[in-house]
C-alpha positions, 0 to 999 in steps of 0.5 A: 731662744726664738729669733725674729725672722726679720732680724735673721733675714736682715743679717743674711742680706747684709752678709750676701751684700758683703760677699758680693762687694768683696767678689767685685773688688777681687774680680776687678783686681784680677782683671787689672793684673797683668797675665803671667806667662805660661810654659811653652807647649811641648812640640806636637808630633809631626806627620812623619811620626804617625803610624800611617806615615811611618808605615811606608818603609820596607820592614822585615818581620822575624820570619824574614818576610819583607813588607811595605804598606803602599796604602792603609785600608780603613775596612775590617781586618781579617781573622784566621779562618775567614775567607778573603778576596785579594787582587795580586800581581806576582813578580820575580826580583827582576820585575818580570810578572809571573802571575796576576789575578783575583783569588779567594782563600781562607786564612790558616788553612795552608791554601797559599804561600806562608809569606802571602798569608802572613802578609795579609793575615798578620803574624810574626810582628806584622799587623793584619791588612785592612780591607782597601789596603795595598801592601808589597810583600817580598817573600823569601824562599822559605816562606814561598816555594822553597827549594823545589821549582813550581811551574815557571818559578825556579827553586829558591826564588824570592818572590814579590807580590803587590796585594790589595785586600778587597773583601773579608767574608764575615763568616769564620769556618 
């Protein structure tokens, strides 16, 4: 059966008109309806719940090293066997400074105290520092010089260091 194109077009246009008329009525009904209340949004986390804010507490790693992020850096994290530059101040528990300065060393080679290296490169549940970060490290004797005196540092000394990670050399090895 061959249909007349005019008739088909007429039915099509009438159908579209009916659809649009129905949609207009539905939209006007929706616009006049009163809004239904929505659920109260869940509480948003506070600044104290963010990792940056919580990181200012003194924490103790499994190894016994205590550390506190004084300032969280935004630069790169060092990998073991990368060379870093660190500014540091070493103090006895009474606050007396026994050493301070800048040092360059390669992580994972045993060039520094175990607690010093762990506090910068991470390990035992400690996140590595980032360039620009400052951290306080309280190093127990077993991660420091142990039961032997070293220069002006008595045996079995707990040492406190404030360190700032200044640079990470991009080369590994």
